[in-house]
N, C-alpha and C positions, 0 to 999 in steps of 0.2 A: 482482648487488647484494644486499645484506642486506635491503633493503626493497623492497616491491612496491606500486605504485599502480595501481589498476584504474580505467580511464576508458572509458565507453561512447562510441559514435560521436556521440551527441547531447549530450555533456557537455563542459564547458570548465573548466580549472583557472584560477581567478582568480589575479591576481598576489599578493594577500594570502595566499591559501591556499598557493601555492607556497612563499612565504617561510616560512610557519609550518611546513610539512612538512619543509623543509630543516633547521630547528632541531631538530625532533623526532627526526631520524635519530641525533642524538648521545645520546638517552636510552636507557636499558636497563631501565627498570622497568615496561614494558608491552609487550604483544605485538601489539596492533592499535589502530587509531584510528577512531572514529566521526566522520565528516565531515558537517557540516550542508550541506544542498542548498537552493539557491534555484531552485525549480521555476517555469518559465515556461509559461503557457498562452495560445496565440495572441498572443504578444508581450507578455503582462502577467505580471509577477512576482506570484505568489500569496502575498503576504505574509500575508494572512488566509486561513486554511483549509489551508495546506500549508507552514508554516514554524514552527520548523526541522524539516526532514525528514532524519533521520540514517541513514547507511549505513556499514557497515564496508568501507572501500575502500583503506586504507593499513595495511600489516601486515608483520611480519617474514616472511621466506621460510620456508614450511613450517609456519607457525603457524595457518593458516586452511584449513578444508575446507568445500566446498559440496556440498549434496545434488544429485542429478540431477533432483529435483522442482522445478517452477517456484515462485518466491516463497518458498522455504524460506530461513530465516536461516542465515548461515554459522556453523559451529562454530569457536570460537577457543580455542586452548590457551594460556591466560595471561590477564593483565589487559588490559582494554579501556579506553582513554582516550577520553573524549568531549570534543571541542573545544567551546569556548564558542560560542553562536550569533551570530557576527559576520558580518553580510551582506557585509563587505569581504574576509572570509577564508572563503569558502564555495565549494562546487562549483556552477557554473552549469549547470543542467539545462534544455535546450530541449525540455521534455517533449512539447509539442504545437505544431507549426507547420502541420500539415496535418490538419484535423479528420477528413476521410474516412479517411485512412490510419490515424489513431489509433483510430477506431471499428472498423476491420477488424482491427487488431492485438488490440484488447481482446476481440473476438469469438473469435479463436483462443485467446487466453490463458484465456478463461472455460472452454473445454473442458478445457484442461490443469489448471486449478485444480479443476474438478469431479472429474477423475480423481484428483487428489491427495487429495481428501476421501475418495474411495472406497478409496484405497490406505492411508489412515492410520486415522483414528478413526471414520469413518462416522457423523457426528453426525446428530441429528434434522433432517429436511428443513425443518420449519416455521420455525425462526428464520431460515433462509436465504431462504425464499420471502417472508416478511412483514416480520419485524423487522429483518433486516440491511439491506435496501434503504432502508426508512424511516429507520432509525437513521443510515445513512451520509449521507443527504441532510440530515437534521436536524443531525448533528454538524458537517458541513462548512459548510452554508449559514448556520445560525443560531448554534451554539455557537462555531465558529471564525470566524464573521463574514465568510465569503467573499462575502456580499451587498455588502460594501463595494467590491468590484471590478465591480459592475454586471453586465451581461450575461455577460462572461467568467466571473465567479464563479458565476452561476446555471447556465450551461451546464456548467461543470466539475462542480458538485455533482450535477447531474442525470446526467451521464455516469458518475460513480462509483457513484451509486445504481443506475443501469441495469446496470452491470457486476456488482454483487452479485446482481441479479435474473437476469442471464444465467448466472452460476455456478450459482445455485439450480436453474434450469430444466434445465441440462445435467446437474447432479447427480441431479435427479429422474429424468431419462431413463435414466441409468446404473443407477439403483436399481430400475427397473421389474421386472426379472426376479426381484428378491428381495423386493419389497414387496407385501403383500396388497392387494387391491382396496379402494379407499376409497369408501364410499357418499356420496351427496350430503349426508345428514344429518351424517355424520362430518366432511365437508369444512367445512360451515357452522360446526360447533362448534369445530373447530381454528382456523379463520380468526378467529372472534370471540375465542377465548382468546389468540391471538398478538397481536391488536390491543389487548386489555386489558393484556397484559404490556408491550407497547411503550409505552403511555401511562403506566403506572405507573413504568417505568424512566425516562422523561423527567421525570416529576414530582420525581424525587430530585435533579435538578441545579438 
């Protein structure tokens, strides 16, 4: 086929999406399509906090390349079409049906994400230890209003914040051989500074 559709084992192509993609096969002015995902957490569609969640999953054969690193975005040769965020024409993603299995998988992924940071830019550790976890929870639970989903929204937001912290701790462990020893005074100063930066960032919204 000239077109490829990538579907994971925990994803389902909705009837509306299938119909939309069939019509797009006739177009020739783009190389790939970003599809909106309806992500479900413990049986609840996370309309608030994780919608629309776009991914390049439909593309012309040979137009897309993926890195071997986890969570890297695909490289597309050509124009990308983003579909409108229609819940009736979206990919259904049964993201979490078993919370224990989900947390185990995220623990493995956090190690791979930490290695990706070491292999790429080697950013400062402090935003990942302090600001990223706090910002992830604030962004999901308050700004995107996942609190509207009750306990599923709270647990989901906490899980994503915890993942950022897991990545940071694994990243820190990998950097130990290259990072000079941090004294308690330096630690207190850097934690206070990151807390101030996080608060200032939130005040801008």
